[in-house]
ZATI-876812 format. One record per residue: residue number from 1; x, y, z of N, C-alpha, C, O in turn; residue in one letter. Coordinates in pm, 1 decimal, m for minus. Atoms other than C-alpha are relative to their C-alpha. Layout:
BEGIN
{NUM {X Y Z} {X Y Z} {X Y Z} {X Y Z} a}
...
//
This chain:
BEGIN
{1 {79.3 79.0 92.4} {2597.9 1191.7 674.8} {m13.4 76.5 m131.1} {m39.1 196.9 m131.9} m}
{2 {35.3 m55.7 129.6} {2566.7 1253.1 304.9} {m146.8 m33.9 m23.0} {m184.4 m150.9 m30.5} q}
{3 {144.0 18.7 15.3} {2194.5 1303.5 255.5} {m41.7 45.7 m138.5} {m35.3 164.3 m170.9} l}
{4 {58.6 m30.1 129.6} {2051.4 1283.7 m93.8} {m149.9 16.9 21.1} {m214.7 m68.1 82.1} y}
{5 {142.7 m30.3 m14.0} {1704.7 1440.1 m108.9} {m58.0 4.2 m140.5} {m22.7 91.4 m219.8} v}
{6 {55.0 14.6 134.7} {1502.5 1335.6 m415.5} {m151.8 10.3 8.3} {m216.7 m65.6 80.3} f}
{7 {145.8 m13.1 3.3} {1149.5 1453.6 m485.1} {m55.7 m97.0 m103.8} {5.4 m119.9 m208.2} r}
{8 {63.5 95.0 91.9} {914.2 1205.2 m650.9} {m21.3 63.7 m136.5} {m23.0 186.1 m149.5} h}
{9 {22.6 m46.9 136.0} {854.0 1231.8 m1024.9} {m142.8 48.2 m21.8} {m224.0 52.2 70.6} g}
{10 {131.4 m52.9 38.4} {551.6 1369.0 m1208.6} {m105.0 m109.7 17.7} {m92.0 m220.1 m35.2} i}
{11 {107.4 96.2 m28.6} {235.4 1196.8 m1086.5} {m122.3 29.8 m84.7} {m137.7 138.4 m140.4} a}
{12 {131.0 m20.7 62.5} {m104.3 1147.1 m1241.4} {m73.2 107.6 79.9} {m60.6 112.9 202.3} e}
{13 {73.7 m102.9 m74.6} {m327.0 1442.7 m1154.5} {m108.3 m63.2 86.9} {m160.2 m170.6 56.3} p}
{14 {108.2 48.1 m86.1} {m575.9 1399.8 m873.8} {m132.9 12.9 m72.0} {m156.4 108.5 m145.9} g}
{15 {131.6 m3.6 64.2} {m926.4 1319.0 m987.4} {m113.0 19.8 99.5} {m230.5 18.3 62.7} d}
{16 {101.7 m18.9 m102.7} {m1105.1 1376.3 m659.5} {m57.3 m130.6 53.1} {m122.0 m132.0 157.8} g}
{17 {49.5 130.6 m42.3} {m1188.9 1006.2 m635.1} {111.0 m87.6 56.8} {89.7 m163.7 151.2} l}
{18 {m114.3 79.1 m43.9} {m845.2 851.3 m592.9} {67.4 70.5 117.3} {98.8 189.2 108.5} t}
{19 {m72.6 m62.5 m111.2} {m682.9 912.0 m254.8} {137.4 48.7 m45.7} {201.4 m14.8 m129.5} p}
{20 {m127.9 m58.9 37.6} {m372.7 1131.7 m283.5} {113.7 m101.1 12.1} {202.7 m103.5 m73.0} d}
{21 {m108.1 96.9 m22.1} {m152.0 851.8 m147.1} {7.0 m104.6 m110.8} {110.6 m168.5 m129.1} a}
{22 {6.6 103.8 102.5} {m260.6 625.4 m433.9} {30.0 50.5 m141.3} {22.0 m26.5 m237.0} d}
{23 {m29.5 m51.6 134.0} {m166.7 855.8 m723.3} {135.5 m52.1 m47.5} {236.6 m30.1 19.1} r}
{24 {m126.4 51.7 52.8} {98.4 683.0 m938.4} {72.1 103.7 m84.3} {18.0 210.4 m113.2} p}
{25 {m71.3 m81.7 96.5} {363.9 836.2 m1158.3} {m73.1 m8.7 m134.3} {m130.5 m112.1 m168.6} l}
{26 {54.3 0.9 135.3} {239.7 935.0 m1501.8} {103.2 m67.7 m91.9} {218.5 m84.3 m52.2} s}
{27 {m100.2 54.7 92.6} {403.5 773.7 m1807.8} {116.5 97.0 m23.5} {231.8 54.4 m29.4} p}
{28 {m106.3 m98.6 14.9} {597.3 1099.0 m1859.7} {85.2 5.7 126.6} {207.3 19.3 119.4} l}
{29 {m72.3 1.1 m127.0} {689.5 1093.2 m1490.1} {95.9 m116.7 10.5} {207.9 m101.0 59.1} g}
{30 {m87.1 118.3 m2.3} {830.0 741.9 m1522.2} {121.4 23.1 m90.5} {235.2 m2.0 m50.9} i}
{31 {m107.8 m22.4 96.9} {1033.3 835.4 m1830.9} {100.8 102.1 52.1} {221.7 79.3 46.6} e}
{32 {m90.5 m106.5 m46.1} {1174.7 1155.2 m1682.7} {71.7 m37.7 128.9} {187.8 m1.7 148.5} r}
{33 {m63.7 42.3 m124.6} {1242.0 1003.3 m1341.9} {111.7 m98.9 m28.4} {216.7 m93.4 35.6} t}
{34 {m104.5 95.7 36.6} {1437.4 718.4 m1501.6} {121.8 73.7 m54.6} {235.0 41.7 m18.6} l}
{35 {m112.4 m76.3 54.6} {1649.2 966.4 m1697.1} {71.9 77.3 110.4} {194.8 83.8 111.4} a}
{36 {m60.9 m73.3 m112.0} {1705.9 1175.8 m1381.3} {79.4 m94.8 89.9} {188.9 m60.7 134.5} a}
{37 {m68.9 98.2 m84.6} {1799.9 865.0 m1180.4} {130.3 m45.1 m66.5} {232.5 m60.0 0.5} a}
{38 {m122.6 38.3 71.4} {2049.1 760.2 m1448.5} {103.3 112.2 6.4} {222.7 86.6 21.9} r}
{39 {m91.1 m113.3 m11.6} {2197.1 1109.7 m1442.3} {62.9 7.6 137.6} {183.1 30.9 150.3} g}
{40 {m52.0 m1.5 m136.4} {2231.3 1099.2 m1065.1} {106.6 m107.6 18.2} {211.5 m82.6 77.5} l}
{41 {m92.3 112.2 m17.2} {2403.0 760.7 m1080.4} {132.8 21.1 m73.6} {232.1 m43.6 m40.4} a}
{42 {m123.8 m24.2 75.5} {2662.5 894.7 m1327.9} {104.3 74.4 81.8} {223.8 63.2 54.2} r}
{43 {m99.2 m78.9 m74.5} {2822.7 1124.6 m1070.5} {m11.1 m12.3 151.0} {83.3 22.7 221.9} f}
{44 {18.9 7.5 m145.7} {2681.7 1056.7 m722.9} {52.7 m131.9 54.6} {50.9 m234.5 m13.4} a}
{45 {m38.0 123.5 m68.0} {2819.2 806.3 m476.5} {m125.5 m83.6 23.5} {m233.4 m30.1 49.1} d}
{46 {111.9 91.2 m23.4} {2597.4 501.3 m438.6} {m45.7 14.7 144.4} {36.0 8.4 236.3} r}
{47 {47.3 m9.3 m138.4} {2373.1 545.0 m135.0} {11.2 m134.9 70.6} {12.9 m240.3 7.1} p}
{48 {1.2 121.8 m80.7} {2390.7 294.3 147.0} {m142.3 m51.6 17.0} {m164.3 m171.2 36.5} d}
{49 {140.7 36.4 m16.3} {2012.0 297.3 172.7} {m85.1 103.0 m73.8} {m49.2 220.4 m83.3} v}
{50 {101.6 m88.2 58.0} {1711.7 441.9 m11.1} {m123.3 m12.9 87.5} {m177.3 m122.2 104.5} i}
{51 {120.1 m3.8 m83.2} {1423.8 545.3 215.2} {m108.5 75.6 m75.7} {m81.3 179.6 m135.7} l}
{52 {106.7 m61.6 77.0} {1086.5 631.3 65.0} {m128.8 14.1 78.3} {m159.8 m64.8 167.6} t}
{53 {138.0 m16.0 m45.7} {746.9 763.5 152.6} {m80.3 m120.1 m50.3} {m48.3 m176.1 m155.1} s}
{54 {83.2 111.1 47.4} {479.8 492.4 128.2} {m97.1 38.9 m111.6} {m161.2 m49.1 m169.0} p}
{55 {90.7 m42.1 107.4} {279.1 701.0 m123.1} {46.9 m61.8 m131.9} {166.8 m74.1 m156.5} y}
{56 {m32.1 71.8 123.4} {261.7 528.7 m463.2} {104.6 71.1 m85.2} {200.6 8.1 m129.5} d}
{57 {m91.5 m71.2 89.5} {441.0 801.3 m661.8} {142.0 3.8 55.6} {238.6 m0.5 m20.7} r}
{58 {m133.1 1.7 m62.1} {729.4 811.4 m412.5} {59.2 m141.2 m5.6} {177.6 m158.0 m34.9} a}
{59 {m49.0 138.4 6.3} {755.5 431.5 m396.5} {45.7 m36.1 m141.2} {146.9 m103.8 m159.1} r}
{60 {m40.8 25.7 138.3} {766.2 415.6 m776.4} {131.7 71.5 m31.7} {220.4 14.2 m95.1} q}
{61 {m124.0 m75.4 21.0} {1033.7 686.3 m785.2} {116.3 m71.1 67.6} {222.3 m87.8 7.4} t}
{62 {m105.1 71.6 m72.7} {1236.0 501.6 m520.2} {32.8 m132.9 m68.1} {148.3 m175.4 m69.3} a}
{63 {m23.9 124.5 73.4} {1192.0 179.1 m717.9} {88.7 22.5 m121.7} {177.3 m58.1 m150.1} g}
{64 {m83.8 m34.4 114.7} {1340.7 345.7 m1026.2} {142.8 26.9 46.9} {238.2 m23.7 m12.1} i}
{65 {m133.1 m25.3 m55.4} {1631.2 476.9 m818.5} {64.9 m129.3 47.6} {184.5 m150.4 27.3} l}
{66 {m52.2 129.0 m46.2} {1669.9 132.9 m661.8} {49.7 m87.0 m114.6} {152.9 m153.1 m103.2} g}
{67 {m44.4 76.4 116.9} {1689.3 m30.0 m1004.7} {132.0 54.5 m53.0} {222.1 m22.2 m87.0} d}
{68 {m121.2 m62.9 52.6} {1953.9 219.1 m1117.4} {119.7 m26.5 91.3} {230.2 m51.6 43.2} v}
{69 {m109.1 21.4 m96.0} {2160.9 176.6 m798.5} {11.1 m144.9 45.0} {96.1 m177.9 127.7} f}
{70 {1.0 142.6 m32.7} {2084.9 m198.5 m774.9} {m16.4 m23.6 150.4} {65.7 m89.0 214.7} d}
{71 {30.7 20.6 m141.4} {1929.1 m187.2 m430.0} {m150.9 10.5 22.0} {m222.2 69.0 m59.5} m}
{72 {141.9 0.9 m32.6} {1589.2 m233.7 m266.7} {m31.2 114.9 95.4} {26.0 121.8 204.2} m}
{73 {38.8 m108.4 m90.5} {1428.5 80.7 m120.4} {m75.4 m53.1 122.5} {m136.6 m159.9 118.8} p}
{74 {74.1 30.3 m122.6} {1285.5 73.9 231.3} {m103.8 108.9 22.1} {m75.3 227.2 3.7} q}
{75 {106.5 m96.9 m28.4} {955.3 240.0 321.1} {22.7 59.5 138.3} {48.2 m11.9 235.2} v}
{76 {m9.0 m73.9 m126.9} {977.1 504.9 593.2} {m123.0 90.2 7.1} {m129.0 194.0 m58.8} a}
{77 {126.5 m71.9 m9.0} {630.6 626.5 689.2} {14.6 147.3 32.9} {m69.4 228.3 m6.3} g}
{78 {m23.8 m139.9 m37.0} {774.2 949.3 830.2} {10.9 88.6 m123.4} {m21.2 207.3 m117.4} t}
{79 {m18.6 m79.4 121.0} {848.6 1061.2 474.4} {m131.1 31.1 m72.2} {m130.9 104.8 m170.8} l}
{80 {128.3 m24.6 66.9} {477.8 1062.0 382.8} {m49.2 142.0 22.6} {m75.5 214.2 m73.6} a}
{81 {55.7 m134.0 m25.5} {360.5 1378.0 553.7} {34.4 53.5 138.2} {m35.7 139.6 191.3} n}
{82 {m41.3 m46.8 m132.4} {543.5 1427.6 881.7} {73.6 133.2 m14.0} {124.6 164.9 m121.4} a}
{83 {m78.1 m124.2 5.6} {700.8 1762.5 969.5} {149.4 m29.1 m14.5} {196.6 m138.2 17.5} p}
{84 {m144.0 14.1 22.4} {1066.5 1818.9 884.0} {72.7 m46.6 125.6} {165.6 m126.9 117.2} a}
{85 {m67.7 38.3 m124.9} {1165.7 1783.4 1250.0} {m9.9 m150.4 24.3} {84.2 m210.4 76.2} s}
{86 {14.7 145.0 m16.0} {1028.5 1426.2 1253.8} {88.6 m75.8 m99.0} {145.9 m179.3 m65.2} d}
{87 {m86.7 63.9 99.4} {1214.6 1338.4 933.6} {145.0 6.8 47.6} {217.7 m92.2 38.9} v}
{88 {m137.4 m15.8 m50.0} {1538.8 1475.3 1080.6} {24.1 m92.0 118.8} {130.5 m153.2 128.7} i}
{89 {m12.6 92.0 m113.7} {1479.1 1280.7 1402.6} {16.3 m144.3 m49.0} {99.4 m218.8 3.0} h}
{90 {m10.1 135.1 56.4} {1426.2 962.6 1197.4} {139.0 m21.7 m60.0} {198.2 m128.2 m42.9} m}
{91 {m131.9 13.1 62.4} {1748.7 1028.4 1004.9} {110.8 m12.6 104.8} {210.6 m80.6 81.1} l}
{92 {m100.2 9.4 m107.5} {1943.1 1070.8 1331.4} {10.4 m142.6 55.6} {110.7 m177.9 117.7} r}
{93 {m0.5 137.7 m48.0} {1852.0 710.1 1413.0} {72.0 m94.6 m96.9} {97.9 m210.3 m63.5} q}
{94 {m62.2 81.9 103.2} {2017.9 582.5 1094.4} {151.5 m5.9 21.2} {212.6 90.9 66.4} r}
{95 {m144.2 16.6 m15.0} {2372.3 446.6 1097.7} {75.0 13.5 m132.4} {197.6 23.9 m133.0} e}
{96 {m64.7 m7.0 130.3} {2439.5 467.0 723.0} {66.7 135.9 m20.0} {27.4 235.7 40.5} e}
{97 {m71.0 m124.6 29.8} {2679.0 729.0 587.1} {m59.5 74.4 m118.8} {m51.8 197.1 m124.9} n}
{98 {62.1 m62.0 117.6} {2497.9 792.1 255.7} {m144.6 m47.5 m7.8} {m171.6 m165.2 m31.8} r}
{99 {143.5 31.8 m2.7} {2118.8 805.0 271.1} {m69.8 80.4 m108.4} {m49.5 201.2 m120.3} v}
{100 {81.5 m66.1 101.3} {1885.3 883.7 m17.3} {m145.3 m9.3 46.1} {m197.2 m118.8 68.0} l}
{101 {141.2 m0.2 m37.0} {1533.2 990.2 80.4} {m83.3 46.5 m118.4} {m42.4 133.8 m194.9} i}
{102 {94.1 m35.3 106.2} {1238.6 1012.1 m157.6} {m130.5 38.5 66.7} {m187.0 m38.4 144.6} v}
{103 {123.1 m44.6 m64.1} {937.4 1215.4 m58.2} {m66.3 112.1 m76.6} {m65.2 116.7 m199.6} g}
{104 {94.5 m98.1 52.5} {718.2 1516.6 m109.3} {33.1 140.8 48.1} {105.3 161.7 145.6} h}
{105 {m4.0 m139.7 m41.8} {699.5 1891.0 m91.7} {m123.2 28.3 86.1} {m226.9 m34.4 64.7} e}
{106 {m113.5 m87.3 m30.6} {697.3 2096.8 119.5} {100.7 m60.0 97.9} {199.2 5.0 133.3} p}
{107 {m85.6 58.6 m102.9} {859.4 1854.8 364.2} {146.4 m5.2 m40.8} {233.6 28.3 39.4} t}
{108 {m140.1 14.1 39.7} {1174.8 1793.9 159.9} {74.0 133.0 4.7} {186.4 139.8 54.5} l}
{109 {m63.7 m132.2 m6.6} {1250.7 2164.3 119.9} {20.4 42.8 144.2} {123.3 101.6 177.5} s}
{110 {m11.3 m37.4 m140.2} {1186.4 2216.0 489.4} {111.2 m77.9 69.4} {178.3 m23.8 157.3} q}
{111 {m111.4 77.8 m55.8} {1429.5 1934.5 576.8} {132.6 66.0 m38.4} {219.6 84.9 46.5} v}
{112 {m123.2 m64.4 45.6} {1700.3 2099.6 365.4} {20.3 132.5 72.8} {128.7 159.6 124.5} i}
{113 {m8.9 m130.9 m65.6} {1625.7 2444.8 507.6} {37.7 m13.6 146.5} {123.5 59.6 195.7} e}
{114 {m25.6 17.4 m142.6} {1625.7 2320.9 866.6} {141.3 m51.1 25.0} {209.3 m4.1 116.2} t}
{115 {m134.7 53.4 m18.7} {1946.0 2120.2 829.7} {107.8 104.1 m29.6} {211.3 107.6 37.0} l}
{116 {m104.0 m94.2 43.4} {2133.4 2402.9 656.9} {m6.4 135.7 69.2} {94.1 206.5 75.1} c}
{117 {12.3 m132.6 m61.6} {1998.6 2708.2 840.0} {m49.4 m6.8 143.6} {m53.8 94.3 213.7} t}
{118 {52.7 24.0 m134.8} {1859.4 2557.3 1161.4} {m135.9 65.2 22.8} {m179.9 79.3 136.9} r}
{119 {136.3 m51.0 m9.1} {1520.6 2713.1 1085.0} {m65.3 m19.0 m135.3} {1.7 m48.8 m234.2} k}
{120 {71.9 10.4 126.2} {1255.0 2700.6 819.7} {m5.1 137.1 m66.0} {m44.7 235.9 m4.2} s}
{121 {4.4 m122.8 78.5} {1285.7 2964.6 550.5} {m90.5 m27.0 m120.2} {m42.1 m68.7 m225.4} l}
{122 {92.2 34.8 108.6} {974.0 2925.9 335.8} {46.4 55.8 m134.5} {87.4 171.3 m146.3} p}
{123 {m35.2 m31.6 138.7} {1047.3 2927.3 m36.8} {149.5 23.2 m22.1} {188.2 74.0 m127.3} n}
{124 {m144.7 m11.1 15.9} {1425.8 2925.8 21.2} {48.8 m105.3 m100.1} {135.8 m78.2 m182.8} f}
{125 {m32.0 111.0 90.4} {1450.3 2591.3 m160.5} {m128.8 m37.4 m72.2} {m236.0 m42.2 m12.0} i}
{126 {113.9 44.0 78.7} {1219.7 2483.5 m440.9} {38.5 m130.9 m67.9} {113.9 m131.6 m165.1} d}
{127 {m29.9 131.8 55.1} {1236.3 2111.9 m512.5} {m100.9 m33.2 m109.7} {m217.3 m61.4 m81.0} m}
{128 {83.7 41.8 111.9} {1095.6 2040.2 m857.7} {m14.0 m152.1 3.5} {64.2 m221.4 68.5} k}
{129 {19.5 145.3 6.1} {962.1 1692.9 m930.6} {119.1 m64.5 m70.1} {159.3 m21.9 m178.4} k}
{130 {m118.0 74.1 45.7} {1254.9 1451.4 m983.5} {127.5 83.4 9.2} {224.1 56.5 m62.3} a}
{131 {m122.2 m73.8 m31.9} {1505.9 1708.9 m855.8} {70.7 m70.7 115.4} {10.5 m150.7 187.1} a}
{132 {m76.1 62.0 m108.1} {1780.7 1606.7 m615.6} {97.5 100.3 59.7} {154.6 183.3 m11.1} c}
{133 {m96.8 m81.9 m71.9} {1993.0 1780.1 m354.2} {90.8 m92.0 81.0} {51.5 m202.0 120.0} a}
{134 {m93.3 69.9 m89.2} {2298.1 1665.0 m159.7} {36.9 94.0 112.1} {76.7 208.3 89.1} l}
{135 {m35.9 m76.4 m118.6} {2357.3 1785.7 193.4} {99.0 m81.9 81.5} {77.0 m200.3 107.0} i}
{136 {m84.5 58.4 m104.3} {2649.7 1709.1 419.5} {m65.0 41.2 130.3} {m57.8 157.5 170.1} d}
{137 {81.4 m30.1 m117.2} {2440.3 1685.9 733.1} {59.4 m63.4 125.2} {87.4 m183.2 125.8} a}
{138 {m53.2 54.9 m125.0} {2572.7 1645.4 1088.5} {m109.8 m72.5 78.4} {m162.3 m20.1 176.7} p}
{139 {109.9 74.0 m61.1} {2319.3 1378.3 1183.4} {45.6 m114.0 90.0} {m32.4 m163.0 171.7} l}
{140 {m52.1 105.6 m86.5} {2542.4 1115.8 1346.2} {57.7 60.7 127.1} {104.8 174.4 124.1} h}
{141 {m54.6 m53.0 m125.5} {2652.3 1157.6 1709.4} {146.6 40.7 m10.1} {189.5 131.9 60.4} p}
{142 {m142.3 m33.5 10.5} {3019.7 1165.6 1601.7} {28.9 108.7 m103.4} {145.0 144.3 m123.5} d}
{143 {m19.2 m110.3 94.6} {2964.0 1438.6 1337.2} {26.4 129.2 77.0} {m27.7 149.3 185.7} d}
{144 {m22.2 m128.4 m67.9} {3095.8 1783.6 1425.5} {m129.6 80.6 5.0} {m207.9 77.4 m89.9} p}
{145 {123.1 m77.8 m10.1} {2820.0 2013.8 1549.8} {0.1 114.9 m101.3} {105.5 160.8 m145.3} p}
{146 {12.6 m111.8 92.5} {2691.3 2284.2 1321.2} {m104.7 m28.4 m104.4} {m163.1 m136.8 m108.0} g}
{147 {100.9 19.5 103.4} {2462.1 2334.3 1028.1} {50.7 m91.8 m110.4} {171.2 m109.5 m128.1} p}
{148 {m34.4 77.4 117.5} {2454.7 2108.2 727.7} {43.9 93.3 m111.7} {21.3 214.1 m106.3} g}
{149 {m47.8 m76.9 114.4} {2609.2 2220.4 400.5} {m68.3 m53.6 m125.6} {m56.3 m171.4 m159.1} v}
{150 {60.9 36.0 127.6} {2408.8 2218.7 79.3} {111.4 m5.5 m104.2} {167.6 97.8 m140.8} l}
{151 {m108.3 17.9 97.7} {2660.1 2076.3 m170.0} {m48.0 32.5 m140.9} {22.5 96.8 m218.7} k}
{152 {58.5 m32.7 129.2} {2432.3 2096.0 m471.8} {m150.1 m28.3 2.2} {m200.2 m107.0 82.5} w}
{153 {142.6 21.4 24.4} {2071.2 2112.8 m584.5} {m16.5 2.8 m150.8} {0.1 107.3 m213.7} l}
{154 {12.7 8.7 144.8} {2009.3 1991.6 m938.3} {m146.1 m15.2 m40.5} {m216.6 m101.9 11.0} l}
{155 {135.8 13.7 49.6} {1682.5 2046.9 m1120.3} {m10.5 m125.9 m86.6} {90.6 m179.4 m132.0} p}
{156 {17.0 125.1 74.9} {1534.1 1750.3 m1303.7} {59.5 4.2 m140.5} {114.2 m95.3 m188.0} p}
{157 {m53.3 m6.4 136.5} {1636.4 1874.6 m1646.3} {150.7 m24.6 m1.5} {200.3 m95.7 m89.0} r}
{158 {m144.6 21.3 m6.6} {2004.8 1885.8 m1546.6} {31.2 m147.4 24.3} {123.0 m202.4 m36.6} a}
{159 {m21.2 142.6 m25.6} {1982.0 1532.5 m1409.1} {m29.3 m82.7 m125.1} {43.5 m176.5 m157.8} l}
{160 {36.1 73.8 122.2} {1808.8 1412.5 m1725.5} {109.5 14.4 m106.0} {144.5 m83.2 m172.2} r}
{161 {m107.0 m21.2 97.9} {2078.9 1567.7 m1945.5} {121.3 m85.1 37.3} {183.1 m146.5 m49.7} v}
{162 {m111.4 84.2 m44.2} {2345.9 1394.6 m1734.9} {m27.5 m147.5 m27.2} {64.5 m225.6 m51.5} l}
{163 {38.6 138.6 25.5} {2152.2 1071.6 m1783.3} {m20.0 m33.6 m145.3} {m56.6 m146.3 m178.6} g}
{164 {12.5 25.5 142.8} {2143.3 1109.3 m2159.4} {m137.4 31.2 m55.2} {m164.9 2.7 m171.8} g}
{165 {134.2 m36.2 47.6} {1783.9 1235.3 m2179.9} {m6.5 147.6 m28.9} {95.5 216.1 m36.2} g}
{166 {15.6 m144.1 23.3} {1637.6 1576.2 m2248.7} {m103.3 59.9 90.9} {m128.9 180.1 84.6} n}
//
């Protein structure tokens, strides 16, 4: 499976009154996420599916990616705050060959670390907001056994530049 791992964009700061799950992207987050999504679409293969955390900022990020790739994201509750092992288990149930997931830290970094090293290596990967990684991950039953391969990890600025932004 080609697994694209995309962290949500810049969200409004927490105010102590709004539940964390309800924090939306900030206007700057929307602008930068759109530029990053356009950059991703310039060189990445179109995903077969976009799966997103149900949290507002992730759903908005997935919506932007969905608009760019002309597809409707699907909510996957596991991406909200489940451990990496649960996310990997959920991905093993998928039949698609190219999956793009949108979620949160530290789970996304832990998914990458676990798939590529078979253990969690804290701070090995640092996913900035609106960053994306591609992993060739042996998640299907017919994939050869072994660790996944991190093909690339692009910070948001690089994606934005590819998308024509700054």
